[in-house]
LUMPA-997014 format. One record per residue: residue number from 1; residue in three letters; chain; x, y, z of N, C-alpha, C, O in turn. Coordinates in steps of 0.02 Angstrom, whole numbers, plus 50000, padded with zeros to 5 digits. Layout:
BEGIN
DRENTOR  mise  voba  dolo  n.east  n.north   n.up  ca.east  ca.north  ca.up  c.east  c.north   c.up  o.east  o.north   o.up
DRENTOR   NUM   Ala     A       X        Y      Z        X         Y      Z       X        Y      Z       X        Y      Z
...
! end
This chain:
BEGIN
DRENTOR  mise  voba  dolo  n.east  n.north   n.up  ca.east  ca.north  ca.up  c.east  c.north   c.up  o.east  o.north   o.up
DRENTOR     1   Unk     A   50041    49939  50001    50000     49997  50001   50047    50062  49997   50097    50067  50033
DRENTOR     2   Unk     A   50028    50109  49955    50065     50171  49953   50052    50216  50006   49994    50223  50025
DRENTOR     3   Unk     A   50101    50248  50034    50093     50293  50094   50062    50359  50068   50078    50384  50015
DRENTOR     4   Unk     A   50016    50384  50112    49990     50450  50098   50038    50503  50110   50067    50506  50165
DRENTOR     5   Unk     A   50051    50549  50060    50094     50602  50071   50052    50666  50064   50027    50682  50010
DRENTOR     6   Unk     A   50046    50703  50120    50009     50766  50116   50046    50819  50080   50108    50816  50078
DRENTOR     7   Unk     A   50012    50870  50050    50044     50919  50019   50083    50967  50069   50066    50972  50128
DRENTOR     8   Unk     A   50133    50997  50044    50172     51045  50085   50125    51096  50109   50095    51128  50067
DRENTOR     9   Unk     A   50115    51108  50172    50069     51154  50199   50092    51229  50179   50051    51275  50182
DRENTOR    10   Unk     A   50150    51238  50161    50176     51299  50142   50164    51316  50066   50170    51373  50043
DRENTOR    11   Unk     A   50147    51264  50032    50132     51275  49963   50066    51313  49951   50014    51296  49979
DRENTOR    12   Unk     A   50069    51363  49909    50013     51407  49896   49962    51371  49855   49978    51343  49802
DRENTOR    13   Unk     A   49901    51372  49877    49842     51341  49837   49819    51402  49790   49808    51458  49813
DRENTOR    14   Unk     A   49812    51385  49727    49793     51435  49675   49725    51464  49692   49683    51428  49720
DRENTOR    15   Unk     A   49713    51522  49678    49651     51558  49688   49609    51538  49629   49633    51506  49582
DRENTOR    16   Unk     A   49539    51560  49631    49499     51545  49575   49520    51582  49511   49509    51559  49456
DRENTOR    17   Unk     A   49552    51646  49523    49573     51689  49470   49637    51653  49436   49643    51652  49375
DRENTOR    18   Unk     A   49681    51625  49476    49740     51590  49449   49717    51526  49415   49746    51508  49363
DRENTOR    19   Unk     A   49669    51493  49440    49641     51431  49404   49611    51455  49336   49618    51420  49285
DRENTOR    20   Unk     A   49578    51511  49335    49548     51531  49269   49605    51547  49221   49600    51531  49162
DRENTOR    21   Unk     A   49658    51578  49244    49714     51598  49201   49744    51525  49173   49757    51518  49113
DRENTOR    22   Unk     A   49752    51481  49215    49775     51411  49193   49728    51381  49142   49751    51351  49094
DRENTOR    23   Unk     A   49664    51389  49152    49618     51368  49102   49626    51403  49032   49623    51374  48978
DRENTOR    24   Unk     A   49635    51468  49041    49650     51509  48976   49709    51485  48941   49707    51475  48881
DRENTOR    25   Unk     A   49765    51475  48978    49826     51442  48949   49816    51377  48919   49848    51364  48869
DRENTOR    26   Unk     A   49773    51334  48944    49755     51271  48917   49720    51278  48854   49734    51243  48805
DRENTOR    27   Unk     A   49671    51326  48854    49632     51338  48794   49672    51371  48736   49655    51365  48677
DRENTOR    28   Unk     A   49725    51407  48758    49770     51443  48706   49838    51435  48729   49866    51480  48762
DRENTOR    29   Unk     A   49870    51375  48712    49941     51364  48733   49995    51414  48707   50049    51420  48735
DRENTOR    30   Unk     A   49978    51448  48651    50022     51499  48626   50041    51554  48684   50097    51580  48687
DRENTOR    31   Unk     A   49994    51566  48724    50008     51617  48783   50070    51596  48822   50114    51636  48838
DRENTOR    32   Unk     A   50071    51533  48836    50126     51509  48879   50199    51522  48847   50249    51530  48881
DRENTOR    33   Unk     A   50198    51525  48784    50261     51535  48748   50282    51608  48753   50341    51623  48741
DRENTOR    34   Unk     A   50236    51655  48770    50244     51724  48775   50267    51748  48846   50312    51789  48855
DRENTOR    35   Unk     A   50230    51719  48892    50248     51738  48963   50215    51693  49012   50182    51645  48990
DRENTOR    36   Unk     A   50220    51702  49075    50196     51663  49131   50124    51681  49146   50097    51732  49123
DRENTOR    37   Unk     A   50095    51639  49184    50029     51647  49205   50022    51710  49250   49972    51745  49246
DRENTOR    38   Unk     A   50073    51722  49291    50076     51782  49332   50079    51846  49288   50047    51897  49302
DRENTOR    39   Unk     A   50120    51842  49236    50128     51901  49194   50056    51915  49157   50033    51971  49151
DRENTOR    40   Unk     A   50028    51858  49135    49960     51862  49105   49906    51896  49152   49866    51938  49133
DRENTOR    41   Unk     A   49912    51873  49211    49865     51905  49264   49875    51980  49268   49825    52017  49267
DRENTOR    42   Unk     A   49935    52003  49273    49956     52074  49272   49932    52110  49211   49905    52165  49215
DRENTOR    43   Unk     A   49941    52079  49153    49916     52103  49090   49844    52111  49093   49821    52165  49077
DRENTOR    44   Unk     A   49804    52064  49112    49731     52065  49118   49706    52128  49160   49654    52157  49146
DRENTOR    45   Unk     A   49746    52147  49209    49726     52199  49249   49728    52265  49214   49700    52314  49238
DRENTOR    46   Unk     A   49759    52268  49156    49764     52331  49119   49704    52334  49068   49691    52387  49038
DRENTOR    47   Unk     A   49668    52278  49059    49612     52281  49015   49546    52297  49054   49527    52261  49100
DRENTOR    48   Unk     A   49514    52350  49035    49454     52370  49071   49469    52377  49146   49437    52345  49188
DRENTOR    49   Unk     A   49520    52422  49163    49537     52424  49235   49480    52452  49283   49483    52443  49344
DRENTOR    50   Unk     A   49433    52483  49255    49377     52511  49292   49318    52465  49298   49268    52483  49329
DRENTOR    51   Unk     A   49321    52409  49270    49265     52362  49267   49252    52338  49336   49297    52326  49377
DRENTOR    52   Unk     A   49182    52330  49350    49158     52303  49412   49167    52228  49419   49169    52202  49475
DRENTOR    53   Unk     A   49175    52192  49360    49191     52121  49360   49262    52112  49340   49283    52132  49286
DRENTOR    54   Unk     A   49301    52084  49385    49377     52076  49370   49392    52001  49347   49448    51986  49326
DRENTOR    55   Unk     A   49344    51957  49351    49356     51888  49341   49362    51867  49268   49336    51901  49224
DRENTOR    56   Unk     A   49393    51815  49255    49391     51780  49188   49324    51749  49181   49303    51714  49228
DRENTOR    57   Unk     A   49289    51759  49130    49221     51732  49119   49222    51692  49050   49267    51700  49008
DRENTOR    58   Unk     A   49172    51650  49042    49170     51608  48984   49105    51611  48950   49054    51618  48983
DRENTOR    59   Unk     A   49103    51607  48882    49043     51602  48843   49049    51540  48803   49096    51529  48765
DRENTOR    60   Unk     A   48996    51496  48813    48993     51434  48774   48942    51438  48719   48885    51456  48732
DRENTOR    61   Unk     A   48960    51420  48657    48913     51424  48603   48923    51368  48551   48972    51332  48554
DRENTOR    62   Unk     A   48880    51363  48508    48884     51314  48456   48912    51345  48393   48935    51309  48349
DRENTOR    63   Unk     A   48911    51411  48388    48933     51450  48331   48983    51503  48348   48992    51519  48407
DRENTOR    64   Unk     A   49015    51530  48300    49062     51584  48315   49028    51645  48337   48973    51660  48315
DRENTOR    65   Unk     A   49061    51682  48382    49040     51750  48408   49051    51797  48350   49021    51851  48350
DRENTOR    66   Unk     A   49090    51780  48302    49108     51828  48255   49077    51816  48182   49056    51760  48167
DRENTOR    67   Unk     A   49074    51866  48141    49050     51858  48075   49096    51818  48029   49143    51787  48053
DRENTOR    68   Unk     A   49084    51817  47967    49126     51780  47920   49196    51802  47928   49211    51861  47935
DRENTOR    69   Unk     A   49243    51753  47927    49314     51765  47930   49332    51814  47984   49381    51852  47977
DRENTOR    70   Unk     A   49295    51815  48037    49314     51854  48096   49301    51931  48086   49325    51973  48124
DRENTOR    71   Unk     A   49264    51947  48036    49247     52017  48019   49187    52039  48062   49130    52024  48045
DRENTOR    72   Unk     A   49200    52075  48119    49149     52099  48157   49118    52050  48205   49129    51990  48199
DRENTOR    73   Unk     A   49082    52075  48253    49053     52035  48302   48981    52023  48291   48945    52070  48275
DRENTOR    74   Unk     A   48956    51964  48298    48885     51948  48287   48848    51958  48350   48868    51933  48403
DRENTOR    75   Unk     A   48792    51996  48347    48751     52001  48401   48715    51932  48415   48698    51894  48370
DRENTOR    76   Unk     A   48704    51920  48480    48673     51861  48501   48600    51869  48519   48571    51922  48510
DRENTOR    77   Unk     A   48569    51815  48544    48502     51818  48567   48485    51881  48603   48517    51898  48652
DRENTOR    78   Unk     A   48433    51916  48580    48404     51976  48607   48456    52031  48618   48446    52076  48659
DRENTOR    79   Unk     A   48512    52028  48580    48564     52078  48579   48601    52078  48642   48632    52129  48657
DRENTOR    80   Unk     A   48602    52025  48683    48637     52018  48746   48683    51956  48737   48660    51904  48712
DRENTOR    81   Unk     A   48748    51961  48756    48786     51903  48752   48803    51882  48825   48829    51923  48863
DRENTOR    82   Unk     A   48789    51820  48844    48793     51798  48912   48861    51764  48925   48889    51731  48881
DRENTOR    83   Unk     A   48887    51771  48985    48949     51738  49006   48937    51714  49075   48889    51735  49109
DRENTOR    84   Unk     A   48983    51668  49098    48984     51644  49168   49054    51635  49196   49100    51622  49157
DRENTOR    85   Unk     A   49063    51640  49258    49129     51630  49288   49143    51553  49294   49200    51533  49305
DRENTOR    86   Unk     A   49090    51511  49286    49097     51437  49292   49118    51406  49225   49079    51402  49178
DRENTOR    87   Unk     A   49182    51385  49222    49207     51358  49160   49169    51293  49139   49152    51283  49081
DRENTOR    88   Unk     A   49155    51248  49193    49119     51189  49175   49050    51198  49148   49027    51162  49103
DRENTOR    89   Unk     A   49016    51249  49178    48948     51262  49152   48947    51290  49078   48907    51272  49035
DRENTOR    90   Unk     A   48997    51338  49070    49005     51363  48999   49021    51305  48950   48994    51300  48895
DRENTOR    91   Unk     A   49067    51264  48974    49089     51207  48926   49031    51161  48912   49023    51139  48855
DRENTOR    92   Unk     A   48990    51145  48961    48933     51102  48956   48884    51137  48906   48857    51104  48861
DRENTOR    93   Unk     A   48875    51200  48914    48831     51238  48869   48857    51241  48797   48819    51234  48750
DRENTOR    94   Unk     A   48925    51252  48790    48952     51247  48724   48943    51179  48688   48928    51176  48628
DRENTOR    95   Unk     A   48952    51125  48727    48940     51056  48697   48865    51047  48677   48848    51022  48623
DRENTOR    96   Unk     A   48825    51068  48721    48751     51061  48710   48731    51102  48650   48695    51078  48606
DRENTOR    97   Unk     A   48751    51162  48648    48734     51211  48593   48766    51189  48530   48737    51194  48476
DRENTOR    98   Unk     A   48828    51163  48537    48865     51137  48476   48828    51077  48441   48826    51073  48380
DRENTOR    99   Unk     A   48800    51034  48482    48761     50981  48455   48700    51004  48416   48680    50971  48369
DRENTOR   100   Unk     A   48670    51057  48434    48615     51089  48400   48639    51112  48327   48600    51110  48279
DRENTOR   101   Unk     A   48702    51133  48323    48730     51161  48264   48776    51110  48223   48804    51128  48171
DRENTOR   102   Unk     A   48782    51047  48249    48823     50997  48218   48902    51012  48227   48944    50992  48187
DRENTOR   103   Unk     A   48914    51048  48281    48988     51065  48295   49001    51035  48364   48955    51013  48398
DRENTOR   104   Unk     A   49066    51036  48385    49083     51016  48450   49071    51075  48499   49079    51064  48560
DRENTOR   105   Unk     A   49054    51130  48479    49046     51187  48522   49108    51229  48531   49163    51204  48521
DRENTOR   106   Unk     A   49100    51291  48551    49159     51337  48557   49152    51363  48625   49096    51377  48648
DRENTOR   107   Unk     A   49210    51372  48660    49216     51403  48726   49262    51464  48720   49321    51459  48701
DRENTOR   108   Unk     A   49231    51523  48736    49269     51584  48731   49281    51608  48803   49233    51622  48840
DRENTOR   109   Unk     A   49346    51613  48823    49364     51646  48888   49367    51722  48871   49386    51742  48816
DRENTOR   110   Unk     A   49348    51764  48919    49349     51837  48910   49354    51876  48973   49346    51848  49027
DRENTOR   111   Unk     A   49366    51938  48968    49356     51986  49023   49308    52038  48995   49307    52053  48936
DRENTOR   112   Unk     A   49269    52065  49042    49212     52112  49026   49222    52177  49055   49254    52183  49107
DRENTOR   113   Unk     A   49195    52230  49021    49194     52294  49049   49121    52306  49070   49075    52315  49030
DRENTOR   114   Unk     A   49113    52306  49139    49049     52315  49168   49052    52377  49212   49092    52381  49258
DRENTOR   115   Unk     A   49010    52423  49198    49008     52490  49236   48943    52493  49276   48946    52503  49337
DRENTOR   116   Unk     A   48888    52485  49246    48821     52495  49277   48778    52435  49264   48734    52437  49221
DRENTOR   117   Unk     A   48791    52383  49300    48750     52320  49290   48679    52326  49324   48668    52363  49371
DRENTOR   118   Unk     A   48634    52288  49296    48569     52274  49327   48582    52213  49367   48598    52162  49336
DRENTOR   119   Unk     A   48577    52212  49434    48587     52153  49475   48520    52122  49494   48479    52152  49528
DRENTOR   120   Unk     A   48512    52062  49469    48449     52025  49483   48458    51962  49524   48512    51931  49522
DRENTOR   121   Unk     A   48407    51943  49560    48414     51884  49600   48417    51823  49549   48457    51777  49560
DRENTOR   122   Unk     A   48377    51822  49497    48384     51773  49444   48379    51812  49381   48343    51863  49377
DRENTOR   123   Unk     A   48417    51788  49328    48411     51822  49263   48338    51821  49235   48317    51867  49200
DRENTOR   124   Unk     A   48303    51769  49252    48232     51768  49226   48185    51805  49268   48126    51804  49253
DRENTOR   125   Unk     A   48208    51839  49322    48163     51875  49365   48132    51936  49336   48084    51963  49364
DRENTOR   126   Unk     A   48160    51959  49278    48131     52014  49242   48113    51988  49173   48141    51938  49148
DRENTOR   127   Unk     A   48069    52020  49145    48049     52009  49074   48103    52032  49030   48129    52086  49040
DRENTOR   128   Unk     A   48123    51991  48980    48185     52012  48938   48177    52076  48908   48228    52110  48900
DRENTOR   129   Unk     A   48118    52099  48887    48110     52165  48855   48128    52220  48904   48158    52269  48883
DRENTOR   130   Unk     A   48114    52214  48969    48130     52263  49014   48206    52271  49022   48231    52327  49029
DRENTOR   131   Unk     A   48242    52215  49019    48314     52216  49018   48342    52251  48960   48386    52294  48965
DRENTOR   132   Unk     A   48314    52230  48902    48339     52259  48835   48324    52337  48836   48368    52376  48816
DRENTOR   133   Unk     A   48266    52358  48858    48250     52429  48860   48304    52471  48901   48328    52524  48880
DRENTOR   134   Unk     A   48320    52440  48961    48368     52475  49003   48437    52480  48973   48473    52530  48980
DRENTOR   135   Unk     A   48454    52422  48939    48521     52419  48908   48525    52468  48847   48573    52504  48838
DRENTOR   136   Unk     A   48474    52466  48808    48467     52510  48747   48466    52584  48766   48494    52626  48731
DRENTOR   137   Unk     A   48432    52601  48826    48431     52672  48846   48494    52696  48869   48503    52756  48875
DRENTOR   138   Unk     A   48546    52649  48884    48611     52671  48914   48607    52678  48987   48658    52694  49018
DRENTOR   139   Unk     A   48549    52668  49020    48546     52673  49089   48591    52617  49125   48620    52629  49177
DRENTOR   140   Unk     A   48592    52559  49095    48637     52508  49114   48671    52477  49057   48650    52481  48999
DRENTOR   141   Unk     A   48727    52443  49076    48770     52416  49016   48772    52338  49023   48807    52307  48983
DRENTOR   142   Unk     A   48741    52309  49067    48748     52236  49081   48692    52211  49129   48656    52252  49158
DRENTOR   143   Unk     A   48687    52149  49137    48641     52114  49180   48678    52057  49214   48711    52018  49180
DRENTOR   144   Unk     A   48672    52053  49285    48706     52000  49320   48653    51967  49363   48612    52002  49395
DRENTOR   145   Unk     A   48652    51899  49364    48603     51864  49406   48615    51790  49400   48656    51769  49359
DRENTOR   146   Unk     A   48581    51750  49441    48586     51679  49439   48538    51649  49387   48479    51666  49384
DRENTOR   147   Unk     A   48566    51603  49348    48524     51571  49298   48467    51535  49330   48475    51499  49379
DRENTOR   148   Unk     A   48404    51544  49300    48346     51516  49330   48354    51439  49326   48371    51414  49272
DRENTOR   149   Unk     A   48345    51403  49373    48353     51329  49381   48422    51304  49388   48434    51244  49388
DRENTOR   150   Unk     A   48468    51351  49394    48542     51334  49401   48567    51371  49461   48535    51418  49485
DRENTOR   151   Unk     A   48626    51350  49486    48659     51390  49536   48721    51419  49509   48775    51412  49538
DRENTOR   152   Unk     A   48714    51453  49450    48770     51481  49415   48755    51555  49397   48702    51572  49371
DRENTOR   153   Unk     A   48803    51597  49413    48795     51669  49397   48808    51682  49323   48858    51662  49294
DRENTOR   154   Unk     A   48761    51717  49296    48764     51736  49226   48774    51809  49215   48740    51850  49247
DRENTOR   155   Unk     A   48816    51828  49172    48830     51904  49159   48814    51917  49087   48845    51887  49044
DRENTOR   156   Unk     A   48769    51959  49072    48750     51976  49003   48777    52048  48987   48767    52094  49027
DRENTOR   157   Unk     A   48808    52056  48933    48827     52123  48908   48794    52138  48840   48777    52094  48800
DRENTOR   158   Unk     A   48786    52201  48831    48749     52224  48771   48790    52242  48714   48771    52233  48656
DRENTOR   159   Unk     A   48852    52271  48728    48893     52299  48676   48954    52254  48668   48984    52233  48717
DRENTOR   160   Unk     A   48971    52241  48604    49035     52202  48593   49097    52234  48618   49145    52200  48635
DRENTOR   161   Unk     A   49096    52299  48621    49154     52336  48647   49165    52321  48718   49220    52336  48741
DRENTOR   162   Unk     A   49118    52292  48759    49128     52273  48825   49165    52205  48831   49180    52183  48887
DRENTOR   163   Unk     A   49180    52171  48776    49206     52104  48782   49278    52102  48751   49290    52126  48696
DRENTOR   164   Unk     A   49324    52073  48789    49390     52058  48768   49402    51985  48769   49406    51955  48823
DRENTOR   165   Unk     A   49409    51953  48709    49412     51881  48708   49489    51865  48719   49534    51890  48686
DRENTOR   166   Unk     A   49497    51821  48769    49562     51798  48790   49588    51746  48741   49551    51700  48724
DRENTOR   167   Unk     A   49648    51750  48717    49677     51700  48671   49661    51722  48597   49681    51687  48551
DRENTOR   168   Unk     A   49627    51777  48586    49615     51801  48519   49682    51828  48491   49730    51840  48528
DRENTOR   169   Unk     A   49681    51836  48425    49738     51869  48395   49763    51936  48425   49822    51947  48437
DRENTOR   170   Unk     A   49710    51981  48438    49725     52041  48470   49754    52036  48542   49799    52072  48563
DRENTOR   171   Unk     A   49725    51990  48576    49746     51973  48645   49817    51951  48647   49856    51974  48688
DRENTOR   172   Unk     A   49834    51905  48602    49902     51877  48599   49951    51930  48583   50005    51933  48612
DRENTOR   173   Unk     A   49933    51975  48537    49977     52031  48517   49990    52079  48572   50046    52100  48586
DRENTOR   174   Unk     A   49932    52095  48603    49937     52142  48659   49979    52112  48723   50015    52148  48756
DRENTOR   175   Unk     A   49969    52049  48734    50009     52015  48787   50084    52018  48767   50126    52037  48809
DRENTOR   176   Unk     A   50102    52000  48704    50173     52008  48684   50198    52078  48693   50255    52087  48716
DRENTOR   177   Unk     A   50161    52126  48677    50184     52197  48687   50192    52207  48762   50243    52235  48781
DRENTOR   178   Unk     A   50146    52188  48805    50149     52198  48874   50212    52168  48904   50247    52199  48945
DRENTOR   179   Unk     A   50226    52106  48882    50287     52070  48915   50351    52100  48893   50400    52098  48931
DRENTOR   180   Unk     A   50355    52128  48833    50417     52156  48809   50428    52227  48834   50484    52252  48824
DRENTOR   181   Unk     A   50381    52262  48866    50393     52326  48893   50444    52330  48950   50457    52384  48976
! end
């Protein structure tokens, strides 16, 4: 029988943020060739520094978020694009959504620029038209709440300019520039 060897109690346990960065590096191995996870975390702090949401979030889908050949951003259902901090939930959604489109699904890691969110107990606690009206009026720029029937926080943003996709070409180039400063 193999002897149980406890972890070194002085060894630092990664935070949820550090785990998210590790997940991004797994999704986009090219980042590791540029710099460390710690450097990437510092770089991420420079993107949307005033945002009220500082976490890495994920969008799972069966289709691309982008138009043909990456030209422009496609608007999603009701002009709101939803994200979650829960990697597993987004990945499950990507696979389920992908099956509807005959794909394996796509998982996008991102950081968001959130300034004036609508905070709801559940995302379904308001009628979607009320949310869209508030977002279109500019009164709010996002919606945050728990998915109805799930124990997962969902974050919806209205404008593509609020989304920075991690591991994208522009993200990789900006990270290279950050590391070489």
